N, C-alpha and C positions, 0 to 999 in steps of 0.2 A: 504494500500500500504506500502510495506516495504522499508526502506531507510537504507541499510546496511552501507552506507558511513557516516551516522550520528553517531558521536562518543560521543557527549555531553550527559552526564548522565541524565540530566533533560529532554531533548528532547526524549531520548530513553524511558523514563517512559511514555510519552504521544504520542508515535510515530504514532498512528492511527489518531491523531488529528493535526499532523504537515503537513503543506503545505510549500514546499520549494519555496521561492520567487526568490532567486538567490543563486548560488553555492558559490560565493565569497562574503561574508558578508561585508568585509571592502571595497572592490572595489565598490560594489553596494551602500553602505552607503555614500561613498565619492561622487559618481555620483549624488545621491539623494540630498545631501546637496547643490550641485551646481544647480541642476534642480529646487529645491524648493526655490532657492535664499535665503538660510538661511545664516546669517552672520557668517563668520569664524573668529576665534581669530587672532589678528595681529601676535602673536607668539604662537607656539605650539611645545613643546619639547617632550611631553609625559612623562616627568620625574616628573612634579609637580602634586601631587594628586588632586589639586583643578582644574586642567585644564579640559576644556570641548571642544568638537569638534564644538560646536555652541557658538558664542559670545552672550550669553543671555542678556548682557547689551544693545544690539541693537535690541532686540525683542520687538514688540509692547506690549505684555503682558508677565510678568515674575513672576513665583512663585517658591519658593525654600524652602526646609526644610531638616533637618538632620533626616534621617530615622533609624539610627542604635541605637535606644534607647531600653534598656531592657524593655520588656513587651508591646511594642508598635505594635507588629505584628497584633493583632486583630483590634486595633484602626485604623491602616493604611488600613487594608482590608475594614473596614467600610467606611472610607473616599473614597476609590476607588469605592466602591459600590454606593456611593452617588454622584460621579462625572459624568461629561458628557462623560467620557470614555465608560460608559456602553451603550451609544447609538451606539457604533460600535460593531458588533457581533464578529469581530476578530481584533486582533492587529498584528503588524509586529514588530519582535524583531531582532535586529542586534546582531550578535555574533562576535567572534574574528577571528584571522588569521586561514585560512584553515577550516572555519566553514561556514555554510550557513546562509542566512537571511531567516527567517521563519515567517509564519503566524500561529497563534494559536487562539483558542476561547478566547475571552476576559474574560469570566467567569472562565476559567481554570487559566488564569494569576492572576486574582484578588484573587482566592482561595489560591494561593501559590505564591504571588508576590515576597516574599523574596527568595523562592527557585529558581525562574526564574532569579532574579537579581544575586543571588549567582552563578548560572550556567553560567552567562556571565563574571564571575570573577570581579563583581562589576563595570563593565564599559560597558554601552550599550546606544543605542538610540532606543526608542520605539515609533512607529507611529500608529495612527488609520489607517484603510485601505484607507481612503480618504486623508491621510497625513496632515490633519488639526490640529490634536492633537499630540503634541510631548512631550516626556519625555526623559530626559537624566540623567543617573546616573554617577556621578563623583567618582573617587576612594577615595575621602575623605568622602564618605557616605552621599552625598547630592543628593536629587532628584530634578531636575530642570524641569520645565514644562511651557507650555504656557496656562495652564488652572489650576483652583484651585483643589487641592486634599486636603491638610491640610487646615482647616479654618484659615483665616487671615495670610496666608503665602505669600501674594503678595509682591514682591520686589518693583515693580512699574507697 
């Protein structure tokens, strides 16, 4: 199925595997955060690169690591392959303003995780299809999650 309105370069590369979940990614993301009862930060200006849309300090499980290290692309791919994320056949990725929320095969994401994160302009929330596994990328190049990806990355 063709999606001529999808402009994102990475999604265009895998267009045959893209399933649109919602036409307005930001609106749907915000509704999901409320629906899933995820804690929101007390303040959010969008100007601080460390800011996240989820207040991870209030999550029951919190893992975090800096992913923008030279030479770590394959290492992080292996960690993702070994994580519980692989139990989900597909994942849901949020994109930015005027872009859709999409579902793609988890294996495609893991094989080029950095390309997908780059295509979101380094700011996204990614869900498993059952919405139990959550990852958020902050613009300071940290990957926050409620499950372990990098060994020994548990914050609390």
